[in-house]
C-alpha positions, 0 to 999 in steps of 0.5 A, a space after each residue: 500500500 502506498 504511503 499516502 494511502 496509509 496516511 489518509 486517515 491522519 490527513 482527513 483529521 488534519 482537514 477537519 481540524 484546519 476547517 474547524 480552526 478557520 471556522 473561528 474567523 467570520 470573514 473566511 466562512 463565506 468564501 469557504 462555503 463557495 469553494 466546497 462544490 467546485 472542489 467536489 465537482 473536480 474530485 467527481 470528474 476524476 473519479 468518473 474519468 477512471 471508472 471503466 463503465 464500458 466493462 459493465 458486462 464483465 461483472 456477470 462473467 462470474 454471475 454467482 459472485 456478482 448476484 450475491 454481491 449485489 444482494 448484500 450491497 444493494 438490498 441487505 445493506 440499505 435495510 441494515 443501515 436503516 436499522 442501525 440509524 433507528 437503533 443508534 440515532 433515533 433522535 438525531 435525524 441529520 446524523 442518521 441521514 448522513 450515516 445512511 448515505 455513507 453505508 448505501 454507497 459501495 466503494 469503487 477503488 479502495 477495496 481493490 487495495 485491501 483485496 490485493 493485500 489479503 491475496 484476494 481475487 483482484 480481477 474479479 473485484 475489478 470486474 464488479 467495480 463499474 457495476 457497483 458505481 452504476 447501481 449506486 448512482 441510479 439507486 441513491 435517490 431512490 433509497 433516500 426517498 424510500 427511507 425518508 420517513 426516518 428523517 422527516 421526509 425528503 424533497 423528491 424534486 431536490 433529490 432528483 436535481 441533486 442526482 443530475 448535478 452531482 452524479 450524471 453531469 460529471 459522469 457524462 462530461 468526464 466520459 465525453 471529454 475523455 473520448 474527445 481527447 483520445 487523440 491528444 495524448 499530451 493534453 489528456 496526460 496533463 489533465 490526468 496528472 493535475 486532476 484525475 490523479 489528485 482526487 484525494 487532494 480535491 476531497 481534502 480541500 472540500 472537507 476543509 472548506 466544509 468545516 471552515 464554512 460554518 461551525 458544524 461541531 459546537 464546543 462541548 458536543 464532540 460526543 457525536 463522534 462516539 455516536 457515529 463510531 458504535 454503528 459504524 463498527 457494528 456495520 463492519 463486524 456484522 458485514 464481515 461475518 455475513 460475507 464469511 458465512 455466505 462464502 463458506 455456504 457457497 463454497 467460495 475459494 479463499 480468493 473469491 471470499 476475500 473479494 466478497 468481503 471487501 466489496 461489501 465492507 468498503 464504502 464510497 464516502 466521497 460520492 456520498 459527501 458530494 451528494 449530501 453537499 448538493 442535496 442538503 446544503 443547509 444541513 451540515 450535520 449530515 456531512 459529519 458521519 461521511 467524514 468520520 466514516 473513512 477515519 474508522 473504515 481505513 484502519 478497520 479494513 487494514 486490520 481485516 486484511 491482516 486477519 485474512 492473511 493470518 487465516 491464509 497462512 494458518 488454514 488455507 495454505 496448509 490445506 493447499 499443501 496437503 491437497 498437493 501432496 495427496 495429488 502426487 
């Protein structure tokens, strides 16, 4: 894993800290609030530029894996996310909404890193990536509308407009521009170097600007972090064991089991942050779980990768060696 990948949780904390510090200066807040959307738009442009949507058909080459991953990610997880908000955040609708947004978006990049570290089936995980992205873009407004009763209702027109602005327009622009620049190698490479490959930088700047734009966390109310931590850890623990049970029941190989675990565990918080910023501009508390989520997620995924490697060394590898000896 790259050094930057390992430092991301610390860098996100620094972005939040910088934003909170700058929010103390009234003259900065108006300018910061105007920068959030542009930063997120550039970040999404880079995300969609790299998304291999042309490979959607490859997702079904191993249909048993794909169907199971879809059921867990897009049926079980939204229901489980709603249950967690009802249990842990029954009296805080904005935090509950932000937490729900965090969980309903499967990751489209991070899980590949941890899948590789844990010796999983990276090509299989890569094949399902475009399907994960496509389905979450289509289903996110539907999920919020379907479960909106938990947060006092939602403006359907605003959700539809937000989906177009945040999801469909950057997706279309990135793909059209990528096709148009196909014959202009130097220009395309310069764009990739300054924008596409700097997605984390734009996300970092957006988070700093969000927290600088107003005081999201009031003094004496830092307990909301604990309120977010408990359901987040519950999600990771339950989902990890669910993937384990499903993989054993369906006789998955170790490599496919690892791929299923990480594609159902990792979440796509940047996409959720962009959507929340556009759809709920006056409800800043919605953003807090989306920022705290990765701070919990990345260390947890790293720990799970190490646990899976231990399982590989102590259980899977000895069994493979025994099978080879018997085969001889």
